[in-house]
Backbone bond lengths (Angstrom), bond angles and torsions (degrees), N, CA, C in turn:
res aa  C-N    CA-C-N  psi(-1)  N-CA   C-N-CA  omega(-1)  CA-C   N-CA-C  phi
1 M - - - 1.440 - - 1.529 112.55 -
2 I 1.323 117.22 5.99 1.464 120.51 -179.16 1.530 111.74 -61.89
3 H 1.324 117.13 -26.24 1.464 120.18 -179.14 1.526 112.73 -63.25
4 K 1.316 117.93 -19.30 1.465 121.11 179.95 1.524 112.10 -76.44
5 T 1.328 118.25 -16.44 1.467 121.30 -179.75 1.527 112.32 -105.88
6 W 1.315 119.64 -1.16 1.470 122.05 -178.92 1.519 111.99 -59.87
7 Y 1.311 118.48 -35.33 1.454 122.49 -177.95 1.524 110.93 -58.23
8 N 1.323 116.90 -35.11 1.461 122.17 -178.12 1.520 113.89 -90.45
9 H 1.332 118.44 -8.00 1.464 121.36 179.30 1.515 110.54 -67.81
10 E 1.330 114.83 157.63 1.457 118.14 176.27 1.531 109.39 -72.42
11 T 1.299 115.61 156.72 1.455 122.23 -176.94 1.523 110.16 -73.20
12 I 1.344 116.64 130.42 1.456 122.14 178.27 1.528 109.80 -75.50
13 K 1.332 115.68 -49.04 1.465 122.54 178.93 1.519 108.04 -162.41
14 Q 1.319 115.58 174.38 1.454 120.54 176.35 1.523 108.76 -115.76
15 I 1.335 115.40 140.43 1.457 120.83 179.98 1.520 109.42 -131.42
16 K 1.318 115.57 155.27 1.462 121.52 -178.13 1.527 109.25 -107.18
17 C 1.321 116.13 132.24 1.460 121.63 176.82 1.526 108.08 -75.27
18 T 1.335 116.54 129.49 1.463 120.68 -178.47 1.516 112.86 -104.40
19 N 1.334 117.28 -27.40 1.462 119.81 -179.13 1.517 110.28 -159.55
20 T 1.324 115.50 166.01 1.467 121.52 174.81 1.523 109.64 -129.82
21 N 1.318 116.32 34.06 1.465 122.64 -178.02 1.520 110.26 -84.47
22 A 1.312 116.50 77.47 1.457 121.86 -179.17 1.520 109.65 -90.44
23 K 1.329 116.18 137.61 1.460 121.07 179.31 1.528 111.50 -81.24
24 K 1.341 115.93 -35.50 1.460 119.19 -171.25 1.532 113.80 -114.32
25 F 1.330 117.75 -30.84 1.457 121.43 -172.89 1.526 111.29 -114.99
26 T 1.309 117.07 161.22 1.460 122.63 175.70 1.520 108.06 -91.49
27 V 1.315 116.16 108.41 1.458 121.57 -176.19 1.523 111.62 -109.87
28 E 1.327 117.22 -24.84 1.467 119.77 -175.19 1.524 113.16 -65.67
29 N 1.321 118.75 -14.55 1.466 121.84 178.08 1.530 112.61 -80.34
30 V 1.337 117.52 -18.26 1.464 120.04 -174.47 1.524 113.97 -123.89
31 L 1.326 118.69 -11.77 1.460 122.32 176.85 1.522 109.52 -123.72
32 T 1.324 116.17 147.23 1.462 121.87 178.89 1.521 108.73 -120.44
33 P 1.340 118.33 119.68 1.474 119.96 177.07 1.527 110.56 -58.60
34 G 1.330 115.69 134.84 1.454 121.48 -179.16 1.519 114.34 93.82
35 K 1.316 117.81 -14.02 1.465 121.97 -179.61 1.525 109.85 -86.89
36 T 1.325 116.43 145.98 1.463 122.38 178.83 1.524 109.10 -96.81
37 Y 1.327 115.56 135.12 1.469 121.80 -178.51 1.524 110.22 -120.70
38 D 1.334 116.17 149.14 1.463 122.85 176.43 1.519 109.61 -86.61
39 V 1.328 116.85 125.78 1.466 121.81 178.01 1.517 108.54 -86.97
40 K 1.324 115.64 122.28 1.462 121.28 179.79 1.526 111.87 -97.29
41 N 1.337 115.98 -26.88 1.463 121.15 177.46 1.520 107.56 -158.32
42 E 1.332 116.88 161.40 1.457 121.61 -176.28 1.518 109.63 -146.60
43 S 1.326 115.81 143.27 1.460 121.72 173.00 1.526 107.41 -125.62
44 E 1.310 117.77 -172.46 1.461 120.88 -179.62 1.523 112.22 -63.61
45 E 1.324 117.50 -35.31 1.463 121.68 -175.92 1.520 114.88 -108.55
46 F 1.329 117.68 -21.94 1.459 120.94 -169.06 1.517 113.17 -125.70
47 Y 1.342 114.41 150.32 1.461 122.79 164.30 1.518 105.98 -106.95
48 F 1.326 117.27 138.29 1.452 122.34 176.31 1.520 107.53 -107.06
49 V 1.326 115.76 111.68 1.461 122.47 -173.91 1.525 109.74 -129.38
50 V 1.333 115.34 162.39 1.455 120.93 171.34 1.525 105.77 -85.97
51 D 1.326 116.65 114.04 1.470 121.14 -174.10 1.525 111.50 -83.71
52 D 1.330 116.52 -173.11 1.472 122.16 -176.45 1.530 113.52 -65.78
53 T 1.321 117.88 -18.47 1.462 120.57 178.21 1.527 111.61 -84.89
54 G 1.345 117.00 -7.36 1.460 121.05 -178.66 1.510 113.64 88.42
55 K 1.333 116.31 6.92 1.468 120.66 -179.90 1.521 110.00 -108.23
56 M 1.325 115.15 157.32 1.456 121.14 177.39 1.518 108.55 -76.85
57 G 1.337 116.38 133.23 1.454 120.89 179.09 1.506 110.99 -140.72
58 G 1.316 116.18 149.88 1.462 121.98 176.03 1.516 108.79 -102.70
59 F 1.329 116.48 124.90 1.461 121.73 -176.58 1.519 110.05 -128.46
60 L 1.318 116.02 144.55 1.452 120.78 177.56 1.521 110.69 -58.45
61 K 1.300 115.96 147.74 1.465 120.81 -179.21 1.534 111.63 -68.12
62 D 1.325 117.77 -13.80 1.462 122.21 -179.50 1.528 113.15 -63.54
63 Y 1.326 117.31 -22.03 1.458 121.20 -176.93 1.525 113.48 -85.74
64 F 1.327 117.15 -4.57 1.469 121.70 -172.82 1.522 111.57 -127.72
65 E 1.343 115.15 161.25 1.462 120.26 173.82 1.513 109.77 -113.28
């Protein structure tokens, strides 16, 4: 249940979205290329950030630099 408190955690780092070219999922509705996002948690494949809708989301690292 730790994922329910990630929104309130301090920011680990900031990353910039470089693209929204998703093969399988619709990402362009929640991420903006060129915008900087606060990383609240990270795994081997995903960054967990507060997206443009104001909700916590897990996104592949391929979308960020």
